[in-house]
C-alpha positions as CSV (number, residue, x, y, z in Angstrom):
1,M,-20.3,-34.7,31.4
2,T,-19.3,-35.0,27.7
3,D,-19.2,-38.1,25.7
4,P,-15.5,-39.4,26.0
5,T,-15.8,-41.0,22.5
6,S,-16.4,-37.7,20.6
7,F,-13.5,-35.5,19.2
8,P,-12.9,-32.2,20.9
9,N,-14.0,-29.1,19.1
10,F,-10.8,-27.1,19.0
11,P,-10.3,-24.3,16.5
12,P,-7.9,-25.2,13.7
13,P,-4.4,-24.1,13.9
14,P,-3.7,-20.6,12.7
15,Q,-1.8,-21.9,9.5
16,D,-5.0,-23.7,8.6
17,R,-7.3,-20.7,9.2
18,P,-8.0,-18.4,6.5
19,L,-6.8,-14.7,7.0
20,T,-10.4,-13.5,6.7
21,G,-11.4,-15.4,9.8
22,R,-8.3,-14.3,11.8
23,V,-9.2,-10.6,10.9
24,L,-12.8,-11.0,11.9
25,D,-11.6,-12.4,15.4
26,A,-9.1,-9.6,15.7
27,L,-11.6,-6.9,15.0
28,Q,-14.0,-8.5,17.5
29,D,-11.2,-8.5,20.0
30,L,-10.9,-4.8,19.4
31,Q,-14.6,-4.3,19.8
32,M,-15.0,-3.0,16.3
33,S,-18.3,-5.0,15.4
34,P,-16.9,-6.6,12.1
35,N,-19.1,-8.2,9.4
36,L,-18.7,-9.5,5.8
37,D,-20.1,-7.5,3.2
38,K,-21.5,-8.9,-0.1
39,E,-18.1,-8.5,-1.9
40,G,-16.4,-10.7,0.8
41,D,-14.6,-7.8,2.4
42,V,-14.7,-7.4,6.2
43,A,-16.5,-4.1,7.1
44,F,-16.1,-2.5,10.4
45,E,-16.6,1.0,12.1
46,V,-14.0,3.0,14.1
47,R,-14.4,6.6,15.3
48,D,-17.8,6.8,13.3
49,Q,-15.8,5.9,10.0
50,R,-16.6,2.8,8.0
51,L,-13.5,0.9,7.0
52,F,-13.0,-2.4,5.2
53,V,-10.5,-5.2,5.0
54,K,-9.9,-7.1,1.8
55,V,-7.9,-10.2,1.9
56,V,-5.7,-11.3,-1.2
57,T,-4.6,-14.9,-0.7
58,G,-1.3,-15.9,-2.0
59,E,0.7,-19.2,-2.3
60,Q,3.3,-18.3,0.3
61,F,1.6,-15.4,2.2
62,D,-1.5,-13.3,2.2
63,I,-2.0,-9.7,1.8
64,M,-4.4,-7.6,4.0
65,R,-5.7,-4.4,2.6
66,V,-7.3,-2.0,5.1
67,F,-9.1,0.8,3.2
68,G,-11.8,3.4,3.4
69,Q,-13.5,5.5,0.8
70,W,-15.3,8.9,1.5
71,Q,-17.5,11.0,-0.6
72,I,-15.7,14.4,-0.8
73,A,-17.7,17.1,1.1
74,Q,-18.8,20.3,-0.5
75,S,-16.6,22.2,1.9
76,V,-13.5,20.8,0.0
77,P,-12.3,22.9,-3.0
78,E,-13.5,21.3,-6.2
79,D,-10.1,21.8,-8.2
80,L,-9.2,18.2,-9.1
81,L,-5.4,19.1,-9.4
82,T,-5.5,20.3,-5.6
83,R,-7.3,17.1,-4.5
84,L,-4.8,15.0,-6.4
85,N,-1.8,17.0,-5.1
86,G,-3.3,16.3,-1.6
87,C,-3.3,12.5,-2.4
88,N,0.2,12.7,-3.6
89,D,1.3,14.3,-0.3
90,V,-0.3,11.6,1.7
91,T,1.1,8.8,-0.5
92,L,4.7,10.3,-0.3
93,G,4.5,11.5,3.2
94,V,2.7,8.7,5.1
95,N,4.9,5.6,4.4
96,L,2.3,2.8,4.2
97,V,-0.8,4.8,3.1
98,K,-1.8,5.0,-0.6
99,A,-4.3,7.8,-1.6
100,G,-6.3,8.4,-4.7
101,I,-9.5,9.7,-6.1
102,A,-12.1,7.5,-7.9
103,N,-15.5,8.6,-8.9
104,G,-15.4,11.7,-6.8
105,N,-14.4,9.7,-3.6
106,L,-11.3,9.9,-1.7
107,V,-9.8,6.3,-1.3
108,L,-7.1,5.5,1.3
109,A,-5.5,2.2,1.8
110,V,-2.8,0.3,3.6
111,E,-1.6,-3.0,2.4
112,Q,0.4,-5.4,4.5
113,I,1.9,-8.9,4.1
114,I,0.6,-11.3,6.8
115,A,2.2,-14.7,7.3
116,R,0.0,-17.9,7.5
117,Q,0.5,-18.2,11.2
118,E,0.6,-14.5,12.1
119,D,-2.2,-12.9,14.2
120,P,-3.3,-9.9,12.2
121,K,-4.5,-7.9,15.2
122,A,-1.6,-5.6,15.6
123,K,-1.3,-4.7,11.9
124,V,-5.0,-4.2,11.8
125,Q,-4.6,-1.5,14.6
126,I,-1.7,0.2,12.8
127,A,-3.4,0.2,9.4
128,T,-6.7,1.7,10.8
129,G,-4.8,4.4,12.6
130,L,-2.8,5.3,9.6
131,V,-5.8,5.4,7.3
132,L,-7.7,7.7,9.8
133,Q,-4.6,10.0,10.2
134,A,-4.2,10.2,6.4
135,L,-7.8,11.1,6.2
136,S,-7.4,14.1,8.4
137,L,-4.0,15.1,6.7
138,W,-5.5,15.0,3.3
139,H,-8.5,17.2,4.1
140,R,-6.4,19.7,6.1
141,N,-3.8,19.9,3.3
142,V,-6.3,20.3,0.4
143,V,-8.3,23.1,2.2
144,A,-4.9,24.9,3.1
145,K,-3.5,24.5,-0.4
146,S,-6.6,26.0,-1.9
147,K,-6.4,29.0,0.4
148,V,-2.7,29.5,-0.6
149,E,-3.6,29.3,-4.2
150,A,-6.2,31.9,-3.7
151,G,-3.6,34.3,-2.1
152,L,-5.1,33.7,1.5
153,E,-3.3,32.6,4.6
154,P,-4.2,29.0,5.5
155,E,-5.6,28.4,8.9
156,L,-4.5,25.7,11.4
157,P,-6.8,23.6,13.3
158,A,-7.7,24.9,16.7
159,D,-6.0,21.8,18.4
160,A,-2.8,22.0,16.4
161,P,0.3,21.8,18.6
162,E,2.3,25.0,19.2
163,G,4.9,25.6,16.5
164,T,2.8,23.7,13.8
165,E,3.1,25.2,10.3
166,V,0.9,24.6,7.3
167,G,3.0,23.3,4.3
168,P,5.5,23.0,2.7
169,W,3.9,20.3,0.7
170,L,5.5,17.6,-1.3
171,S,3.4,18.4,-4.3
172,V,2.7,22.0,-5.7
173,G,-0.7,23.1,-6.8
174,Q,-1.5,24.8,-10.1
175,G,-1.7,28.3,-8.5
176,Q,1.5,28.4,-6.5
177,R,4.1,30.7,-7.8
178,P,7.8,29.9,-7.7
179,G,9.4,30.8,-4.3
180,T,6.2,30.4,-2.3
181,Q,5.5,27.6,0.0
182,G,5.6,24.3,-1.8
183,G,7.8,25.5,-4.6
184,T,10.8,23.6,-5.7
185,Q,14.4,24.6,-5.8
186,E,14.3,24.7,-9.5
187,D,11.3,27.1,-9.5
188,E,13.3,29.5,-7.4
189,R,16.2,29.8,-10.0
């Protein structure tokens, strides 16, 4: 029996809990084994990829940034313009994802507004899925673009659905000629 004079040990209401704690709880519920890193970001793993959540606290609402960064593999063409055009395609084509290259690393991020009383679990799931899809899209597009620029036919992944095409892309690489896949209407005039 417990001491009837002691106060119950209930968790604080959601509006009084910092977003970082709610994100940790959500990731634990999703069985993603989260932990805090030395920068105060929440680190977790999903599908053998290490991702992070950074919380930016505001006066009226908080912002949750789910992001990952990957060292670009040797198998990816080294042309920086092609790599940046791949980032541009991801940023323009996948609504919530921002893509960039920093210090030779691909960085993908999704930022979402989280209300003080909101459970971030659903938004963490959505952002995680979008980041991982964008990672695959970026890699596929950069490799395919470099083949097109070299005058070769780009290859589709073996598991691509029937009818899938490579390109056209939202950005044009340096080696693409007017009238080829990825060209603009003005190029064709």
